[in-house]
Structures are given as structure tokens and as C-alpha cells.
N, C-alpha and C positions, 0 to 999 in steps of 0.2 A: 503494501499501498503506500510508503512512504518514500518508495520507490519509482512508484508511475506520479505523487506529484511532484519528486525532483524531475525526473522527466520531463513530464506537462510545463514545471515551471520552468527549463530550461529550455523547452521551444518555444514557450511563449516569449520570453524573452531575448531570444533570436527573431522570433518575427517581426516583433513590436520594431526591435535596434535596427532591422533592416526595414523595414517603414518608411523610420526615422530617416535613414540616412536615405532612401532613394526617394518620399518626399521633399525631404530640405533642400534638395535643387533645384526641385522645379517649384516650389509653394513659397519657399521663402528665395529667392534667387542671392548668388554671392555679389554683394553689394564695395566697393571700393570705398576705404575712407580715406578723404581729404587730402590725407598728408602722406599714407601709404607710400612708399616711393615700390612699385615694378618697375626692374631693369627688362628696358626692349633693346633691341637691337639696337648698336652703336649708334646708327643714324635710319631715324623712321625713313619709310620711303615713299611711302604714301599716306595721305592726308586726306577722307572721306567726309562732307561734308553734307548730309544728309539733312534738309528741311521740309517739316509737314507745313501745309497751308493752312489752316485750317476751313477754310471759306470753302473751298473746293475739296479739300481733303485727299490732297496729289501729293506724290513728293519728287522734292528733286532732289539730285544727287550731284554735286557739284566734285572733282576729284585735284588733287594739286599733288604735284611728284617732285619739284622742284625747292632748292632752297632751303632744303626741312634738315633739323639740326636741332634733333629733343631726344637727351638721352634717358628720360622717365616721363611715364605719365602726369608726373608734378608740374613739368617744367610744359607741357599741353596745354594743361586743364588752366595755366598761369596765363598762360599767351592768348589763348579764347577762353578767356571767363562765359563771356555769356553760351556755350555751348556744351553740351554737356558729354561723357565719352560713353558710348554705345555699346561698342564692343571693339576689342584690340587683338593682335598678334602681333608676332614678332618684329614684322614690319611694315605692318599694315595698323592703321585708327582708324575708327569711326565716329565722326563727330554728329550727335543730331539737331534738334531746338524747332521748336514751333513756331509761327506765326501766323499771325491776324489777318491772312491776308489771301489773296488767290494764286496760283503759279502761274507762269509766265506765258504758259499756253493757255488763257484765255484771253479774247478781244472783242473791241466793239468797234463798229464800223457806224459811222453815222455823217451823213450829209449837210455842209455847211459851206453857202454860197456858192462856187463852180467847185467845192472840191471835197472828195469824201477823204476824212478823218478817220484813219484807221489806232486806235490803242490797245495796249494791254489794261482787265481791268485794274492794274495797279497807279492807273494815268500816264503811264510810259509814253508818248508820242512816235509811232512806228512809219507813217508813215499817211500821205497827201497825194491825193491823187484827182489832178486834175479830168476833168467831165463838164458836158454841156449838159444840163437840164432839158434840153428835147431829145436825150438817149434817150431819156423812161419813161415809160408807162404811170400812167397818173395813181396806180398802185404803189410802183416801185418807187416813185418820186414819196409817197407817203410812209411806207414803211421805212425807205433813207431817213426820212427829212424826225422821225422818230430815235431810229437806229435800229441795228441790228447786231446781233449777239453773235458770234464765228466762235464756237466750240472745237478749240483743239489744231494743230501746227496743216492740218489736212485743211477742213475748212476756211481757214484762212491766207493759205494759196491760191485756193480755187477760187475766192473772191475775189483776191489782187489778178490773179490770172483773168479772170471773166472783164476785170473793169481794165486792165492793161495792153489787151490785145484785140 
């Protein structure tokens, strides 16, 4: 009887211990203390900057591979204080942040006088297209006067080609 209780206690301890070990990596991800120095390659060869644009929920990633002289993650945190380290390997560090804006792949085109102005939704003017008001039907004129939303580079490119060819 005592032997059975001891064996079941050992098995229960083993199961619980294994479960905690298994789930601790999933439920409680490893978080690096701000001051911890994690040694990485002598020179990081790639920094990736991932921005989540919260108004469209798209992520843009910019990769930098030149002029990188960081020996540990602390130096990277100090150099880019508004970014958070999302992941790293010996030669690549992925930094991330969220912005309350649209990614660059959303556009708005509007007729203003004798030009169609195209800008991204963050207000950056991308192009002005000279047009003749006689080239439009009444319906097209109304749509362009109110403005047309263009979603993505393909729609933007097709729109520009329609009015420049």
C-alpha cells in the first residue's frame, strides 16, 4: 500500500513538473530584463524594423544591413528607445512598434481644379496628374470631386496608368 502511494506520488510529481516545464514556455514567455546583456555576434549584420499600422492592421518591415555596430541587446535598446525587441538571433535583431496610422499602401485620389492629386492616407502627396475636365463623364467627375479610395499598390498603379496613358 505504501509502495503504491509512493509510486503514484512520484508519477504525479513527474506529470505536474513536466506540465509546468512545458507550459511555462508557452504561457509565460521569456522576458529579458532591461539591463541583461545578451551576447550576440560581434557585429549584428541585420536589423529589421516591423511597424504595425493600427488603422489598417498591416505590418511593414524595413531591413537595415549597413553600419551596424552593436555588441549586445542593451546597446540596441539604447540606440532605438521607441522600439521593442521582438526577436533575435546571433546576427539578426527584429524590432517592433505600433503606430496609429495607415501603412503606405493606402491612397486617396481627388480632383482639384485641373489636376488629380494622389496622396497616401497619412497625407503624403505622391503625384499630381494634369487632366482636362472634358475627359470625364458627369458620374466620374462627381466621384473624383469627392475623392476615390485606392487600396494597395495595384489599384494605385492601375489608377495612375488610366490617367497618364
